[in-house]
N, C-alpha and C positions, 0 to 999 in steps of 0.2 A: 543635527541630530537631535531628539526629542530627550528629555530626561523623565525619570519616575523614581520615586521611593519604592522600597518594599511596601509600605503600608499601600501606596496608591495600586501598586499591581495586586496585593492582595483585596484592596477595596472595590477596583474598577477595573478589574480583568477584562471585562467585555470590551470597554472604551479602547483600552491599550492593545488588546489582539485585533480589534479592528483596525487600529493605526498600523500595526505590522503587517495585517495582510493587504494594507493598502501599498506596501513596498517601503516603509520608512524604517529606520533602525530606532530604537531606544535604548539608552544607558540608564541602567537600573543601578539608583545607590544606596547605600547602608550607611546610616549616621553620616550622613553627608561626604560619604567618599566612594566614587565609582568601584562597582565590582563587576559587573557583567552588563553584556550588551545582547540585546535580542533583536533578532533580525529575521525577516522572512527567509524562508528555503529559496533556492533556485528553482523556477518554473521546470516541472517536469516535462519530458517530450513526450507526445501523445504515444500512446502502447500501441507498438506494431508487432504484437505477439505472433510468432508462427504457431497455428494450431497443428498438432500431430495429424498424420494421414491414418484415420480409423481404419479405412478399407485395407492398408497396405499392414498394420496391426493385426486385423483378422486374419488374413493370410497367414501371416506369421504363425500366431496361435493356433488357428483352425486350418491346417493345410487341406483337409479333405472338404473345408468350405461349409458346415452345418446349415442347413436351409432355416432352421426355426431355433426359437429361443430353448425349446426341450431339448433337442438335438445338441446345442452348445453347453447346455448346463450337464448334460450327460457325457459329453466330451470332457469337459472341465473336472468330473468327479471320478473319470476314468470308465466309466460304465458300457464305453463302446467296445 
């Protein structure tokens, strides 16, 4: 594990962040004593987000099924 001082962190953050990005941990020292460890986050899983079924939502919100945008807005306003 590499070490860096607080001054190194302040003055050379781009170099230190590159090291962390490459998967290495760095111990930060203050006045010669270690007080923190910087490490990369665990890799995220690829997002497998499920998108909502908009057609089902439209059927629930507009049971009569407005065909145009104007009809949908009128329905929303209660003008129907």
